[in-house]
N, C-alpha and C positions, 0 to 999 in steps of 0.2 A: 744386657740392654734393658733400659728402664721402660716399663709399660704402665698404662693407667689402670690396669687390673691384673691380679696374679694369673688369671686364666680368661682368655677371650675366645669366643666361638663366633667366627664370621660365617654367616648363614645366608644362603639364597635358595629359593624354591621356584620351580617352574610349574605352571598350573594349566588347567583347561579353561580358565576364565578368571573373572575378577571377584566373584562372590564367594567369600570364605565358607559360608554355610551350605552352599549348593554345589560349587565347583570343586574340583579335586586336584591334588598334587600329582605331577608327572615326573618330577625329579627333585632331589635334595642334594645340595652340596654344602659341605662344612669344612672350613679351615680352622682348626683349633690351635691356639697359640698359648703355651704355658711358659710363663716367665721363669728365668733362672734365678733362684734366690741369691746366688753369688754374683749376679750382675752380668753373666755371660750371655751368649746367644740363646734366645728362647727355643723351646722345642716345638716344632710345627708338625701337625698331623693333618693330612688331607684325606677326605673321604667323600664319595658321591655315589649315588645309585639312582637309576631310573625306577619309576614306581608305576605299577599297573593301576590306573585310576578307576577301572571298572566301568568307564563310560567313554564314548568316542571323544577324540580331541577335535575341536572345530578346525576347519581348514586354515582360517586366518591365524590361529594360534600355532598350528604346525609350521606355517610359513615363518612366523616370527621367531620361534624357538628352535626350529629344525628337528623337533621331536614329533615323530609320526606314530600313528596307531600301531604300525608294524614294529616299531622300536620298543614299545612298552608291552607288546604282547609277549608273555612269558616272564616279564619282570616281576619282582616280588610285590605283593600288595603292601600298603603302608604298615599294616599290623605286623608284617614279618620283619620290618626294619626299625620299628618303633624303639625297641630296646637298644639298638645300636646308636640311634640318634640321641636317646636319653643318656647313654654313656658318654658320648662326645660332648654333650652340653652340660654334663654334671659339674656343678661348682663354678661355672663360667658366666661371664657377662655375655648375653646374647646381643650380637651386633649385626644389623642388616640395613640395607638402603631402602628408605621408605618402610621402616621396620613394622609399622602396623599391618602392612600387607603380608609379609612373610610370617610374622608372629600370629596373625589371625588365622592363616591357613593351617599352620602347624597345630595351633590350639584346637581347631575343629577336627583335624585328623586324629590327634591324640584322644580327643573326647570320643570319637567314633569307636575307638578300640579300648575304651574304658581306662585311659591313663590320664593323670594330671599333667598339666604343663603350665608353669608359672615362673620362668626365669626373669631376672631383671633385664630390661631391654634398652638398647641405645640405638638411635637412628643416625646414620652417617650423613643423611641429608641435613639434619639439624646441626650436626657437628660441623659440617662444611659451612653452613650459614653463619654459625657463631664465630668461626675462625677466619672466614673469608667473606665478610658481609658485603664487600663491594663487587664480588663476582656476579656476573649476569645470570649464570645458571649453576645449579647444584645437582643436576641429573648425573647418573653414573657415566654416561658418555662424556659429559663435560668434565667430570673429575679425571677420567682416563686421559683426555686430551690436555687438560691444564697441568697435570702432574707427570705426563709422559709415562703412563703405566702400560704394562704389557701382560695382561692376565691370561691371554689365550682366547678360547672361544667365548664370544659375547653372546648373551642370552642363553647360555647353558649354565647350570647351577654352580658347578665348581669354578668355572671361569669367572663368574660374577663374584663369588665368595673370595677368590684370589684377589680380584680387583680391590675389594674392601681392605684386605690385609696390606696390599701394596700402597693404598691410599694412606693408611695409618703410618706405615714406614716413611712415606714421603713427608707427612706432617712432622715426624720426629727429626727428619733431616733439616727441616726449614724453620723449626720453632723450638723454643726452650721447653723441656718436658713439663715444667710447672704450668705453662700457659695451656698446654693440652689437657693436663690433669684438672686444672681449674674449670675448663670448659666442659669436660665430661661430668664432673661433680655437679656443676650447675644444671646440666641437661637432665641428669638423673633425678634431680630434686623438683624440677618444674614440670607442669603438664605438657603433654605432647601436642602443641598447637597445630591445627590444620595447616597444610603447606601454603595456602593462599592468604593466611592471616599474617599481619605484621607481628614482629616479636613482642611489641608492647601492647598487643590487643587487649590484654587483661588489665593493664595499668589504669585505664580510665574508668573501669567498672568499680563502683563503691561496694563496700561490705555492708550493705543496707538491704532492707526488704524491697521487693519490687518484681517486675517481670522483665524478661529478656527475649529478644527475637534474633534468630539466626537467618541470614539472607544468603542466597546464592547469586546466580546471574540475573534472576528475574526480580521484579519489584515486590512480589508477594513473598512472605517469609517461608522458610523451610520448616521452622520449628519455633514454638513459643513455650516458654516455661516460666516458672515463678520460684521464688525462694525468699527466706528471711535473711539469707546471706548471698547476695547476687554473685559476687566474685568467686566465692568458694564453689557455688553450684555450677557456674559456667565452667570453671576449671575442671570440675569433676567429670564433665563430658569427655574431656580430652585426656584425663588420667586413665580412663577405662576403655578408650576407643579401640584398643587392640584386642580386647576380650569380648566386646559385644558388637555384633555386626551392624546393628542399627547406628551406634555411635560412629563406627568406622565409615559407613556410607555418608553419614551426616558430615563428618570431618572432611571427607573428600569434596563435598559440595560447597562448604561455607566460604563466603568471601568477606562478609562483614557481620558485626554484632551491634545491635542497638538495645537500649535498655531504658526503663523508666522506674523511678523509685516510688514507693508508697510508705505510709506511716507504719504499717505492720502487715502481718500475715493475712488478715481478712481482706484488706484492700488488694493485696497481691492475688489472692484466690479469685476475687470478683473480676479483677481486670484480666487475668489470664483466661477465665472462662469466656468473657465477652469477646476478647480478641480471637480466640480459637474458633468460636462459633461464627464470627463475621469474616475472618480471613481464611479459614479452613486450610491451615498449613499441612503439607503432605505427611509430615512425620508425627503429627499429633493424633494418632488413631483413637486413643481412649476417650478424648474429649470431643471428638468430631461426631457427636450423636444428636446433632441439633434436630433432625427431622424425625427420628425414630421414637423419641421420648413422648410421654403423655401422662394423662391421669385417667381414672376410672370413674364413671358416673353410674350409680345404681338407680334404675328406673322401676316404676311400679308395673308397667305393662310389658315387660320383656326382660331379656338377659342384660347383664351389666354391659355398658358401652365404653369402649376405649376412645378417648378424645386425643388425637395427636397434637403435637406442639403447635403446628401451624394453625390449628382451629381453636386453640384455647383462648378464651377471654380471661386475661389475668385476674379479673375480679371474681371469676367463677372457680378459681383454684381452691380457695378456702372452702372446706366442706366436701370436696371431692375426695377420692381415695388415691393413695400412691405417695409420690409420683413413681412411675415405672419407666425403666430404660427403653421399653419397646412394647408393642402389642403382645409379642410372644412372652415377654416377662410377666405381663399381667395374666395371660392365660395359664402360664405355669403356676402362678400363685393361686389362681382359682382352682386348678386341678389339685394342688396340695391341700387346700382347704376342703374340697369336696371329699377327699379320702379321709381327712381327719374328722369331719363333722357330719358325714353322711348326706352331703348335699347332692343335688341332681345335676348331672352333666348336661341334660337337655335344657333345664331351666337356666343354667349358667351360660348357655350358648357354646359349650365346648364340643357339642356334637349335634347333628341334625338327624333325627329318625322319628318315625311314628312308633307309638307304644313305649314300652319300658326302655330306659336308657341302659347303656352297657353296665354302669355301676349298679343299677337296680337288678340286673340279671345276676350280678355277683353278690347281691344282698348287701350292697354298701350305700344304697340310696334309700331315703325314708319314703320315697314314692310320690314326689311332686309330679313326676312325668306320667303317672297313671291315676292321679286323683286321690291317692291315699293320704297325701299331705296337702293342705291348702297352699296355694301359691303364696299367699300373704305370710303364712307361718314360715314357709321355706325362706322367703326373702328377709324376714325378721331374724332368722337364725344366721343368714349370710351376713347381715349388717353387724350382728353381735360378734361373729367370727372375725370380721374386718375391723373391729373397733380400734385396734392399735395402729391401723394404717390410714385412718381418716385424717386428712390434712386439717389442722385446727382452724377455726374461724379467725380471720384477721381481727385483733383485739380493738382496733381503733377506727374511727370513721375516715381517717385520711392517712397520710404517710407517717413514718416514724424515722427517727435519726439514730444511728449507731456511731458513736464517736470512737476513734482509734488514735491513740497517741503514740508517737515514736518513743523508743526506749530512753532517748536523751531528753524527751519532753519538748523539743524545739519545734516539732511539727505535729499538728492535729488534723486528721482527715475526718470528715463527717459524711458517712454513707447514708443516703436517702433511700428508704425501702418502703414498699407497700404491697400487700397481698402476697407476701413471700417472693417478691421480685425486687431487683435492684434497679433504681431509677437513675442513679449517678452518684458521684462523690464530689464534695465541695472542700476546697482548701481554705477558703476565706468566706466572709459574710456575703460578698458580692456573688460568689459562685452559688452559695446556698439560696440567696434571694432569687437568682435566675432559675434554679432547679425547682423551687417551690412555686414560682409564678407560672411556669409553663412545664409542668412535670411530663417526663417522657412516658410513652406507652410501650413498655418493654414486651418483647417476645418471651414466651415461656422458655426458661432455661432450667433443665433438670438439675444440673449441678448446683446452681445458685439457690434453687428452691430447697434442695436438701441441706445445703450449707446454712441457710437462714433458719430452717426448722430446727436443726441441731443446736445452733447458737441460742435460739429462744428457749429451747427446752433446758439447756444448761445454764444460761445466764439471762433470764427474762428482763432483769433490771438494766441491761445494756440498751434496751430499746426505749427511746424517749418519744412519746407521741407528739406530733406537731399540732398546735392549736388550729382550730378551723380558720381563724383570721389570717394565719400565716399561709396556709395552703390555698385558701380561696383568693387572697389578694397578693400581698407581698410579705415576706418574713419581717421586713423592717417596719411594717405597719402595726406590729404587735409587740408588746413589751414582755411577753412570756419568756422566762429564762430558758425554756427548751430550745429557743431559736436565737438566743443571744450569743 
């Protein structure tokens, strides 16, 4: 019999829940099929085992699977059967229904016992969709009913693994082998699109710089990202979703994808940061630090002050120190400088006590807390130690422009910036006129501030100051080439 792979392992797992990183496997079923090189009947090996998950099985899961706490009591833990599963899967194509689920659970279980797990995987949901695009449902119950399968116990690992093998046999009875093999080859090459996305979801996404947004059932996005190659980056989420639980959860929720293009990477970074801060998507944890960030102000009459983002006047950022991701980050930096330069913890506001600070008691403080070092001298040493962290003064009286051209030269975006903040991006002269006539008052954005500071340090020539006539009235009222 001809098969689409020399060895195929049809796999199903039963679990205590749906989270691969937190929940555990309670049963594994494998039907391994090895093709006969001479074209005869394949060799079929069936194996299954209950697994002691080490945690209670929720009542709802017990009802669904029929696997109870009493049944798994005394069963081997996963580590005891890992070698056998490895042996059954060796050299085979891993096939499962909604494969990201079974693959993700096994990958985490193998990782817990220090073993690698990285077979090629094929999802029978996707195979059914490709070969029967007109069918209303591609769930396992629907496949069993549509193809008249008889696998035995449903919602038990071996029964469900048998159903997948019977499904493939049914395909070979109803279609030319070439059609099945072509579908499998195609599926193994393309990303594993989330089940609620249409098959052509990636086709409309261009291979250009920009930002993309993943949406679920609600109007607010689940995730916002950026890339200089939009289609490639979006596809990458779905190529790795069996290995990373974050992408697996994201894939399960996605219903649609939206995107917008930019001229280059800078525009994509600026737009991504602004969208994440304003829309606060659930899966963008790293960039969602709008309220925690801030800068440090050194004052003459007390310890350095942290000014949080919500209280920052954009014009006051140049000349401050930082920026810092949080008040805690600023205090950690001051503590490190105190140890390095013999600064006073009391004078830095790191502790409150009368008499010598703790660092002084350890002979690591020059004595500002007990009058042995004048406060002014201490503060001058602090400023010197912080020299590399002072935010440079804004070099111009008004905004500056940063032009960004697309690789093909057909598009030029002009980013308007001031005081290390982004005011907006213009794609044509009318946009630029409007931005300069009524410039926005941006909120402090830690990521944008750092981005513009790095860009200016590396390529100061990319910043073009806007003449006063342009920013005070309209860009078109001035013939200066900077705004032409």
